C-alpha angles and dihedrals in degrees: 000000000000090000092052093051091048091049093052092049091049100051100035096079092052093048096048092044089067091065117089117259092229135047134200089264092062120103111271093228089060093056119090115238095245090054090058091056095248118163120267093254091058115132123200092226092059096048111140118241108270118212105146109005122318118332108232125222138164122262125216109246094220103043102021089226123137113270130205116329099190098083093140094055102039108114118236116220097221101130094094133146114267131180126207134180119194132179106203094179131015106160147149110232115204107213132177095250108023134004112236133201112218127194129189116176143144138198124204135183134177145076124296100286105027122050139163118220134197114191127182133180127171150129136246122198103229094190097050094034098230140107118260106195140312139201116214125185133187110196143175114213133195123195103239097168140358107304093355129110125188108210138195128179151100132307129196125187121204122202137185109253092347134098118270119250130217132203144180109235130215112173148150126216128184150090120302124205114295088032099281109161108223132189113180121174139175120202131199110202128218089257094048099261118143125221136171136203125194122191122183126182134176132186122216107199109221097172140339090287108021128072137176112219121192114193132192129189130178131178133195138182133199094212139039116251106185096181090067096034091248120147132199117270127012105356102183151325140216129208123186142164125210129190111207133189118198108220090176130355091264100046131049121167119202146182126210153143132247137192120207125188135173115209143191118355094355091057090052092052092050092050090053089052092049095248129137117256098201137024141173115222136196113207141184125191149119143253117224139184122200 
């Protein structure tokens, strides 16, 4: 028994000496720098203020001195001017009478909240070698909500062997809930007539590179314009589906089908002029970003 007590008294100082003298509950100013894991070039005079543990900061690689400590308040200069050109549709449309090349593209430039847009959409008769018609818009847009621009501007329509037309544009472009891409516009013509166009598009992701894109477009007028075979009310709609494959991020060819139909008073005017009022189209084209 005496030997056991002597053995305990002999080894206890060596065992307890392996434990650190200080614990995390101790006051920080009582802890030596090396015990807090500070770098070897730490100086007591430059010790950061310790409230809860050690306050971290960046060190300059050349001097080893503390760098800026206001990382959470330093402004980031990210509201810069960016330009972007996108071709949503560039396609050959195979019709019963004449094949037509259609383009639908826009260009935008500006910072995050203020942008200028140029949008153009038109057709070119590849068999007859002449332009059909085109719609060209010059717009100013302001970001009113996440993914939504309110736009105002000028539109000019060009026609083959017909007078040009001009409009004032009020529109909204953006992404609706469930990621529907929407472009809705109201136009006031040079003779005071009012018209609207609504375009809706949605992309079903089939794989990392392929996508199925249904697209719907409808147009309406408040007045009859016989010279251009436009009737009052809803004058027509188009529904199409395109299957795209993204070869690279900037280029995605596609194939698809589309159904166009003119309705109501517009259909009557076209029948009087000997034109078709509906047509099914096969198309092949590409989407591009530059």
